[in-house]
FIKOLZA-1660 file (N, C-alpha, C; in steps of 0.1 Angstrom, whole numbers, plus 5000, padded with zeros to 4 digits):
% residues 181
   i   px   py   pz ch aa at
   1 8469 3873 3771  A  X  N
   1 8469 3887 3764  A  X CA
   1 8477 3897 3776  A  X  C
   2 8486 3904 3766  A  X  N
   2 8494 3913 3774  A  X CA
   2 8490 3926 3779  A  X  C
   3 8495 3933 3785  A  X  N
   3 8488 3944 3794  A  X CA
   3 8488 3955 3781  A  X  C
   4 8501 3957 3772  A  X  N
   4 8502 3965 3762  A  X CA
   4 8484 3959 3752  A  X  C
   5 8485 3952 3748  A  X  N
   5 8476 3942 3738  A  X CA
   5 8462 3947 3744  A  X  C
   6 8460 3946 3758  A  X  N
   6 8447 3951 3763  A  X CA
   6 8447 3961 3763  A  X  C
   7 8453 3972 3767  A  X  N
   7 8449 3987 3764  A  X CA
   7 8448 3990 3752  A  X  C
   8 8458 3984 3740  A  X  N
   8 8455 3988 3728  A  X CA
   8 8439 3983 3724  A  X  C
   9 8436 3973 3728  A  X  N
   9 8418 3967 3724  A  X CA
   9 8414 3974 3730  A  X  C
  10 8414 3983 3742  A  X  N
  10 8406 3990 3745  A  X CA
  10 8400 4002 3739  A  X  C
  11 8413 4009 3738  A  X  N
  11 8415 4023 3729  A  X CA
  11 8408 4020 3716  A  X  C
  12 8409 4011 3707  A  X  N
  12 8405 4006 3694  A  X CA
  12 8387 4009 3696  A  X  C
  13 8384 3998 3710  A  X  N
  13 8368 3995 3709  A  X CA
  13 8361 4006 3722  A  X  C
  14 8369 4013 3727  A  X  N
  14 8361 4022 3734  A  X CA
  14 8364 4035 3734  A  X  C
  15 8348 4042 3733  A  X  N
  15 8352 4059 3736  A  X CA
  15 8358 4064 3749  A  X  C
  16 8355 4058 3758  A  X  N
  16 8352 4065 3770  A  X CA
  16 8369 4061 3775  A  X  C
  17 8377 4051 3767  A  X  N
  17 8391 4047 3771  A  X CA
  17 8396 4057 3763  A  X  C
  18 8395 4062 3749  A  X  N
  18 8402 4072 3745  A  X CA
  18 8401 4082 3746  A  X  C
  19 8390 4088 3753  A  X  N
  19 8387 4101 3754  A  X CA
  19 8395 4102 3772  A  X  C
  20 8398 4094 3777  A  X  N
  20 8404 4094 3794  A  X CA
  20 8418 4094 3788  A  X  C
  21 8423 4088 3775  A  X  N
  21 8438 4085 3772  A  X CA
  21 8440 4100 3769  A  X  C
  22 8432 4103 3760  A  X  N
  22 8437 4118 3749  A  X CA
  22 8439 4130 3765  A  X  C
  23 8426 4132 3775  A  X  N
  23 8428 4139 3781  A  X CA
  23 8437 4142 3789  A  X  C
  24 8443 4129 3795  A  X  N
  24 8455 4128 3803  A  X CA
  24 8466 4133 3796  A  X  C
  25 8468 4128 3782  A  X  N
  25 8479 4137 3781  A  X CA
  25 8480 4148 3779  A  X  C
  26 8467 4154 3772  A  X  N
  26 8468 4166 3774  A  X CA
  26 8467 4173 3784  A  X  C
  27 8462 4168 3796  A  X  N
  27 8463 4174 3810  A  X CA
  27 8476 4174 3814  A  X  C
  28 8487 4167 3810  A  X  N
  28 8498 4167 3812  A  X CA
  28 8505 4177 3805  A  X  C
  29 8507 4175 3789  A  X  N
  29 8516 4183 3782  A  X CA
  29 8513 4196 3779  A  X  C
  30 8500 4201 3780  A  X  N
  30 8497 4212 3777  A  X CA
  30 8500 4226 3794  A  X  C
  31 8499 4219 3806  A  X  N
  31 8505 4224 3816  A  X CA
  31 8517 4225 3818  A  X  C
  32 8527 4215 3810  A  X  N
  32 8541 4216 3812  A  X CA
  32 8545 4230 3801  A  X  C
  33 8539 4229 3793  A  X  N
  33 8545 4237 3781  A  X CA
  33 8539 4251 3785  A  X  C
  34 8530 4253 3792  A  X  N
  34 8528 4267 3798  A  X CA
  34 8538 4271 3806  A  X  C
  35 8541 4261 3821  A  X  N
  35 8551 4266 3829  A  X CA
  35 8566 4269 3822  A  X  C
  36 8571 4257 3811  A  X  N
  36 8583 4262 3806  A  X CA
  36 8582 4274 3796  A  X  C
  37 8573 4277 3791  A  X  N
  37 8570 4292 3783  A  X CA
  37 8574 4303 3794  A  X  C
  38 8567 4304 3805  A  X  N
  38 8569 4313 3815  A  X CA
  38 8580 4312 3820  A  X  C
  39 8586 4303 3823  A  X  N
  39 8597 4300 3834  A  X CA
  39 8613 4304 3823  A  X  C
  40 8609 4304 3808  A  X  N
  40 8623 4311 3797  A  X CA
  40 8615 4321 3797  A  X  C
  41 8604 4330 3798  A  X  N
  41 8602 4346 3793  A  X CA
  41 8605 4352 3804  A  X  C
  42 8602 4365 3795  A  X  N
  42 8603 4377 3812  A  X CA
  42 8592 4380 3820  A  X  C
  43 8584 4371 3821  A  X  N
  43 8574 4367 3833  A  X CA
  43 8576 4357 3839  A  X  C
  44 8586 4357 3844  A  X  N
  44 8589 4342 3852  A  X CA
  44 8580 4340 3865  A  X  C
  45 8572 4349 3872  A  X  N
  45 8560 4349 3884  A  X CA
  45 8545 4349 3874  A  X  C
  46 8540 4336 3882  A  X  N
  46 8527 4338 3875  A  X CA
  46 8517 4345 3875  A  X  C
  47 8518 4356 3888  A  X  N
  47 8513 4372 3885  A  X CA
  47 8514 4375 3875  A  X  C
  48 8529 4379 3868  A  X  N
  48 8533 4384 3856  A  X CA
  48 8524 4381 3844  A  X  C
  49 8526 4364 3841  A  X  N
  49 8520 4360 3831  A  X CA
  49 8501 4364 3831  A  X  C
  50 8492 4358 3843  A  X  N
  50 8480 4366 3849  A  X CA
  50 8478 4378 3844  A  X  C
  51 8485 4391 3848  A  X  N
  51 8486 4405 3844  A  X CA
  51 8483 4404 3828  A  X  C
  52 8496 4399 3823  A  X  N
  52 8498 4400 3808  A  X CA
  52 8488 4390 3800  A  X  C
  53 8480 4381 3805  A  X  N
  53 8469 4371 3797  A  X CA
  53 8455 4377 3800  A  X  C
  54 8453 4387 3811  A  X  N
  54 8444 4391 3816  A  X CA
  54 8437 4381 3823  A  X  C
  55 8440 4373 3830  A  X  N
  55 8434 4361 3843  A  X CA
  55 8437 4366 3852  A  X  C
  56 8433 4355 3862  A  X  N
  56 8438 4356 3876  A  X CA
  56 8449 4349 3878  A  X  C
  57 8459 4353 3888  A  X  N
  57 8468 4344 3891  A  X CA
  57 8464 4331 3894  A  X  C
  58 8455 4325 3902  A  X  N
  58 8450 4315 3907  A  X CA
  58 8446 4308 3892  A  X  C
  59 8438 4311 3882  A  X  N
  59 8436 4305 3871  A  X CA
  59 8453 4299 3864  A  X  C
  60 8463 4306 3867  A  X  N
  60 8475 4301 3857  A  X CA
  60 8479 4290 3869  A  X  C
  61 8479 4293 3883  A  X  N
  61 8485 4287 3888  A  X CA
  61 8476 4268 3886  A  X  C
  62 8461 4269 3883  A  X  N
  62 8455 4258 3882  A  X CA
  62 8459 4253 3864  A  X  C
  63 8463 4260 3858  A  X  N
  63 8465 4257 3844  A  X CA
  63 8480 4251 3841  A  X  C
  64 8490 4252 3852  A  X  N
  64 8499 4250 3854  A  X CA
  64 8503 4235 3861  A  X  C
  65 8490 4232 3866  A  X  N
  65 8490 4220 3873  A  X CA
  65 8485 4206 3864  A  X  C
  66 8493 4199 3862  A  X  N
  66 8489 4188 3853  A  X CA
  66 8474 4180 3856  A  X  C
  67 8465 4176 3848  A  X  N
  67 8453 4172 3852  A  X CA
  67 8440 4179 3860  A  X  C
  68 8447 4191 3861  A  X  N
  68 8436 4203 3872  A  X CA
  68 8429 4211 3865  A  X  C
  69 8425 4213 3854  A  X  N
  69 8420 4220 3846  A  X CA
  69 8417 4217 3830  A  X  C
  70 8404 4224 3828  A  X  N
  70 8399 4217 3814  A  X CA
  70 8398 4230 3808  A  X  C
  71 8411 4229 3799  A  X  N
  71 8413 4241 3793  A  X CA
  71 8406 4245 3777  A  X  C
  72 8400 4258 3777  A  X  N
  72 8391 4257 3766  A  X CA
  72 8404 4270 3757  A  X  C
  73 8401 4268 3743  A  X  N
  73 8407 4271 3731  A  X CA
  73 8411 4289 3736  A  X  C
  74 8398 4297 3738  A  X  N
  74 8399 4311 3742  A  X CA
  74 8409 4312 3750  A  X  C
  75 8411 4300 3763  A  X  N
  75 8424 4303 3776  A  X CA
  75 8437 4304 3770  A  X  C
  76 8439 4291 3759  A  X  N
  76 8453 4287 3752  A  X CA
  76 8454 4301 3744  A  X  C
  77 8446 4308 3738  A  X  N
  77 8447 4319 3729  A  X CA
  77 8455 4332 3738  A  X  C
  78 8449 4334 3747  A  X  N
  78 8453 4343 3756  A  X CA
  78 8468 4341 3762  A  X  C
  79 8470 4328 3763  A  X  N
  79 8484 4322 3767  A  X CA
  79 8494 4327 3759  A  X  C
  80 8488 4323 3746  A  X  N
  80 8498 4322 3734  A  X CA
  80 8499 4336 3732  A  X  C
  81 8489 4344 3730  A  X  N
  81 8492 4362 3730  A  X CA
  81 8499 4368 3740  A  X  C
  82 8494 4361 3752  A  X  N
  82 8508 4367 3765  A  X CA
  82 8520 4366 3758  A  X  C
  83 8524 4355 3759  A  X  N
  83 8540 4350 3755  A  X CA
  83 8545 4352 3739  A  X  C
  84 8533 4361 3731  A  X  N
  84 8538 4363 3719  A  X CA
  84 8545 4353 3713  A  X  C
  85 8534 4340 3711  A  X  N
  85 8538 4333 3702  A  X CA
  85 8527 4324 3695  A  X  C
  86 8524 4313 3686  A  X  N
  86 8515 4312 3679  A  X CA
  86 8510 4299 3685  A  X  C
  87 8497 4295 3681  A  X  N
  87 8493 4282 3690  A  X CA
  87 8489 4272 3680  A  X  C
  88 8490 4259 3676  A  X  N
  88 8484 4250 3667  A  X CA
  88 8474 4241 3675  A  X  C
  89 8466 4236 3672  A  X  N
  89 8455 4225 3675  A  X CA
  89 8448 4221 3662  A  X  C
  90 8456 4207 3663  A  X  N
  90 8456 4199 3653  A  X CA
  90 8450 4182 3656  A  X  C
  91 8442 4172 3646  A  X  N
  91 8441 4164 3651  A  X CA
  91 8454 4154 3646  A  X  C
  92 8456 4145 3651  A  X  N
  92 8468 4136 3642  A  X CA
  92 8461 4123 3648  A  X  C
  93 8470 4112 3641  A  X  N
  93 8469 4100 3644  A  X CA
  93 8476 4098 3659  A  X  C
  94 8472 4087 3667  A  X  N
  94 8473 4083 3679  A  X CA
  94 8489 4081 3682  A  X  C
  95 8501 4075 3671  A  X  N
  95 8515 4069 3667  A  X CA
  95 8520 4088 3674  A  X  C
  96 8515 4097 3663  A  X  N
  96 8521 4108 3663  A  X CA
  96 8517 4115 3675  A  X  C
  97 8507 4114 3681  A  X  N
  97 8508 4118 3697  A  X CA
  97 8518 4113 3707  A  X  C
  98 8517 4098 3704  A  X  N
  98 8526 4093 3713  A  X CA
  98 8539 4094 3714  A  X  C
  99 8541 4096 3701  A  X  N
  99 8556 4103 3698  A  X CA
  99 8559 4120 3700  A  X  C
 100 8550 4126 3699  A  X  N
 100 8551 4137 3706  A  X CA
 100 8551 4140 3720  A  X  C
 101 8545 4130 3726  A  X  N
 101 8545 4131 3741  A  X CA
 101 8564 4128 3741  A  X  C
 102 8565 4112 3738  A  X  N
 102 8576 4110 3742  A  X CA
 102 8586 4115 3738  A  X  C
 103 8588 4127 3730  A  X  N
 103 8598 4137 3727  A  X CA
 103 8596 4149 3732  A  X  C
 104 8588 4152 3740  A  X  N
 104 8588 4167 3747  A  X CA
 104 8596 4165 3757  A  X  C
 105 8598 4178 3759  A  X  N
 105 8612 4179 3773  A  X CA
 105 8608 4194 3775  A  X  C
 106 8604 4194 3787  A  X  N
 106 8601 4209 3792  A  X CA
 106 8611 4220 3795  A  X  C
 107 8625 4210 3796  A  X  N
 107 8636 4220 3795  A  X CA
 107 8647 4223 3785  A  X  C
 108 8641 4219 3772  A  X  N
 108 8641 4221 3759  A  X CA
 108 8633 4228 3748  A  X  C
 109 8617 4229 3759  A  X  N
 109 8608 4234 3747  A  X CA
 109 8612 4251 3751  A  X  C
 110 8613 4255 3737  A  X  N
 110 8615 4268 3734  A  X CA
 110 8609 4273 3722  A  X  C
 111 8601 4284 3723  A  X  N
 111 8593 4289 3712  A  X CA
 111 8597 4304 3710  A  X  C
 112 8601 4308 3697  A  X  N
 112 8606 4321 3692  A  X CA
 112 8592 4331 3694  A  X  C
 113 8595 4341 3700  A  X  N
 113 8586 4353 3701  A  X CA
 113 8582 4357 3689  A  X  C
 114 8572 4368 3684  A  X  N
 114 8570 4374 3674  A  X CA
 114 8581 4379 3668  A  X  C
 115 8583 4388 3681  A  X  N
 115 8595 4401 3681  A  X CA
 115 8607 4393 3673  A  X  C
 116 8612 4380 3673  A  X  N
 116 8623 4379 3668  A  X CA
 116 8621 4363 3660  A  X  C
 117 8609 4366 3653  A  X  N
 117 8606 4354 3645  A  X CA
 117 8609 4363 3630  A  X  C
 118 8619 4357 3625  A  X  N
 118 8627 4367 3615  A  X CA
 118 8616 4361 3603  A  X  C
 119 8614 4349 3603  A  X  N
 119 8605 4342 3589  A  X CA
 119 8591 4348 3589  A  X  C
 120 8585 4350 3602  A  X  N
 120 8575 4357 3600  A  X CA
 120 8571 4371 3596  A  X  C
 121 8582 4378 3602  A  X  N
 121 8584 4391 3600  A  X CA
 121 8589 4396 3591  A  X  C
 122 8602 4389 3580  A  X  N
 122 8604 4391 3570  A  X CA
 122 8602 4383 3561  A  X  C
 123 8589 4378 3554  A  X  N
 123 8593 4364 3548  A  X CA
 123 8599 4367 3537  A  X  C
 124 8604 4348 3530  A  X  N
 124 8615 4352 3520  A  X CA
 124 8611 4340 3513  A  X  C
 125 8618 4329 3510  A  X  N
 125 8613 4321 3499  A  X CA
 125 8608 4308 3511  A  X  C
 126 8600 4309 3520  A  X  N
 126 8597 4300 3530  A  X CA
 126 8581 4302 3532  A  X  C
 127 8572 4314 3524  A  X  N
 127 8560 4317 3527  A  X CA
 127 8549 4307 3518  A  X  C
 128 8549 4307 3506  A  X  N
 128 8542 4298 3497  A  X CA
 128 8547 4286 3489  A  X  C
 129 8543 4276 3491  A  X  N
 129 8542 4264 3486  A  X CA
 129 8534 4264 3472  A  X  C
 130 8544 4259 3460  A  X  N
 130 8544 4257 3447  A  X CA
 130 8548 4245 3443  A  X  C
 131 8537 4235 3433  A  X  N
 131 8540 4224 3428  A  X CA
 131 8551 4229 3417  A  X  C
 132 8564 4222 3418  A  X  N
 132 8570 4228 3404  A  X CA
 132 8569 4213 3394  A  X  C
 133 8566 4213 3383  A  X  N
 133 8568 4204 3373  A  X CA
 133 8576 4209 3360  A  X  C
 134 8584 4200 3358  A  X  N
 134 8596 4205 3346  A  X CA
 134 8591 4194 3334  A  X  C
 135 8583 4204 3321  A  X  N
 135 8583 4196 3311  A  X CA
 135 8596 4196 3301  A  X  C
 136 8596 4184 3299  A  X  N
 136 8605 4182 3290  A  X CA
 136 8620 4174 3302  A  X  C
 137 8616 4173 3314  A  X  N
 137 8629 4169 3324  A  X CA
 137 8625 4160 3329  A  X  C
 138 8620 4147 3324  A  X  N
 138 8611 4139 3332  A  X CA
 138 8622 4132 3348  A  X  C
 139 8635 4133 3344  A  X  N
 139 8647 4130 3355  A  X CA
 139 8645 4141 3370  A  X  C
 140 8639 4151 3367  A  X  N
 140 8636 4161 3378  A  X CA
 140 8622 4155 3382  A  X  C
 141 8612 4151 3381  A  X  N
 141 8600 4151 3383  A  X CA
 141 8595 4163 3394  A  X  C
 142 8586 4161 3401  A  X  N
 142 8579 4175 3410  A  X CA
 142 8589 4177 3420  A  X  C
 143 8592 4192 3427  A  X  N
 143 8598 4192 3436  A  X CA
 143 8591 4204 3444  A  X  C
 144 8590 4207 3456  A  X  N
 144 8590 4221 3465  A  X CA
 144 8596 4229 3462  A  X  C
 145 8587 4244 3459  A  X  N
 145 8596 4254 3459  A  X CA
 145 8586 4265 3468  A  X  C
 146 8591 4277 3471  A  X  N
 146 8583 4288 3477  A  X CA
 146 8587 4300 3471  A  X  C
 147 8574 4312 3475  A  X  N
 147 8572 4325 3466  A  X CA
 147 8571 4333 3479  A  X  C
 148 8584 4342 3484  A  X  N
 148 8581 4353 3489  A  X CA
 148 8569 4361 3487  A  X  C
 149 8565 4366 3500  A  X  N
 149 8552 4374 3504  A  X CA
 149 8539 4365 3502  A  X  C
 150 8539 4355 3501  A  X  N
 150 8525 4344 3503  A  X CA
 150 8520 4343 3514  A  X  C
 151 8525 4349 3528  A  X  N
 151 8521 4351 3537  A  X CA
 151 8512 4364 3539  A  X  C
 152 8512 4372 3531  A  X  N
 152 8502 4383 3526  A  X CA
 152 8495 4384 3515  A  X  C
 153 8496 4373 3515  A  X  N
 153 8481 4368 3501  A  X CA
 153 8492 4372 3485  A  X  C
 154 8503 4377 3483  A  X  N
 154 8511 4382 3475  A  X CA
 154 8514 4369 3468  A  X  C
 155 8519 4369 3457  A  X  N
 155 8525 4357 3449  A  X CA
 155 8533 4364 3440  A  X  C
 156 8546 4363 3443  A  X  N
 156 8556 4369 3438  A  X CA
 156 8567 4358 3430  A  X  C
 157 8555 4348 3419  A  X  N
 157 8564 4339 3418  A  X CA
 157 8578 4343 3407  A  X  C
 158 8573 4351 3395  A  X  N
 158 8580 4354 3386  A  X CA
 158 8594 4356 3388  A  X  C
 159 8596 4366 3398  A  X  N
 159 8607 4375 3404  A  X CA
 159 8621 4364 3416  A  X  C
 160 8610 4352 3421  A  X  N
 160 8618 4346 3433  A  X CA
 160 8617 4331 3426  A  X  C
 161 8607 4324 3421  A  X  N
 161 8609 4314 3418  A  X CA
 161 8610 4309 3404  A  X  C
 162 8606 4315 3394  A  X  N
 162 8613 4312 3384  A  X CA
 162 8626 4320 3377  A  X  C
 163 8633 4323 3385  A  X  N
 163 8646 4323 3383  A  X CA
 163 8654 4312 3386  A  X  C
 164 8651 4302 3394  A  X  N
 164 8654 4290 3398  A  X CA
 164 8653 4280 3390  A  X  C
 165 8643 4282 3377  A  X  N
 165 8639 4269 3375  A  X CA
 165 8647 4269 3357  A  X  C
 166 8645 4260 3351  A  X  N
 166 8652 4257 3339  A  X CA
 166 8639 4263 3328  A  X  C
 167 8645 4265 3317  A  X  N
 167 8632 4266 3306  A  X CA
 167 8621 4256 3306  A  X  C
 168 8610 4261 3304  A  X  N
 168 8600 4251 3300  A  X CA
 168 8590 4242 3315  A  X  C
 169 8598 4253 3326  A  X  N
 169 8593 4246 3338  A  X CA
 169 8577 4253 3339  A  X  C
 170 8568 4247 3345  A  X  N
 170 8554 4249 3350  A  X CA
 170 8547 4248 3363  A  X  C
 171 8548 4261 3367  A  X  N
 171 8544 4259 3381  A  X CA
 171 8529 4265 3386  A  X  C
 172 8524 4256 3393  A  X  N
 172 8513 4252 3397  A  X CA
 172 8512 4252 3412  A  X  C
 173 8499 4264 3417  A  X  N
 173 8495 4263 3433  A  X CA
 173 8495 4250 3437  A  X  C
 174 8496 4249 3448  A  X  N
 174 8494 4235 3457  A  X CA
 174 8480 4239 3464  A  X  C
 175 8469 4233 3464  A  X  N
 175 8459 4231 3470  A  X CA
 175 8460 4223 3486  A  X  C
 176 8456 4233 3496  A  X  N
 176 8460 4227 3512  A  X CA
 176 8449 4230 3518  A  X  C
 177 8443 4218 3526  A  X  N
 177 8431 4224 3530  A  X CA
 177 8419 4227 3524  A  X  C
 178 8416 4222 3511  A  X  N
 178 8407 4227 3504  A  X CA
 178 8405 4240 3499  A  X  C
 179 8420 4249 3502  A  X  N
 179 8421 4262 3497  A  X CA
 179 8435 4264 3486  A  X  C
 180 8435 4270 3478  A  X  N
 180 8444 4272 3468  A  X CA
 180 8453 4287 3474  A  X  C
 181 8465 4286 3476  A  X  N
 181 8471 4293 3484  A  X CA
 181 8474 4304 3471  A  X  C
% end
């Protein structure tokens, strides 16, 4: 048995191995992201980030040290708020986690702050996804389109999307995560 197949076998069969593997990946990648964000921000010192996130400088130091901290969602939310960026925590398949880890570069990691996030500040045709079906146009099948204003719960479908559709097109909201947008 090769070393890789031994590791895969352990990951598939052992909760403890999976937990240790996931913790090790997060314990490296999260501190690296925090440090990269800090170094590229207007808060290059740990003390600056500590003040902005309402934490102690020693806590920031621990958060930036790989494997040194068990980070809570509240702590990550404070860090994201201090940097004026969003945060996504999601469950994924192992191959996606590995691909993300392999492609991550602290030097190239850059997140746009809320005050420069034009897609968030001025939503255009990227806010809400609709399923478009073209009755009588089987060659076009279904495509995705968007309507402006959906970030704020509005559906301005008629004025934006329908202008792009041929006669006979029908729009239906796509259900995502069990909710209709």
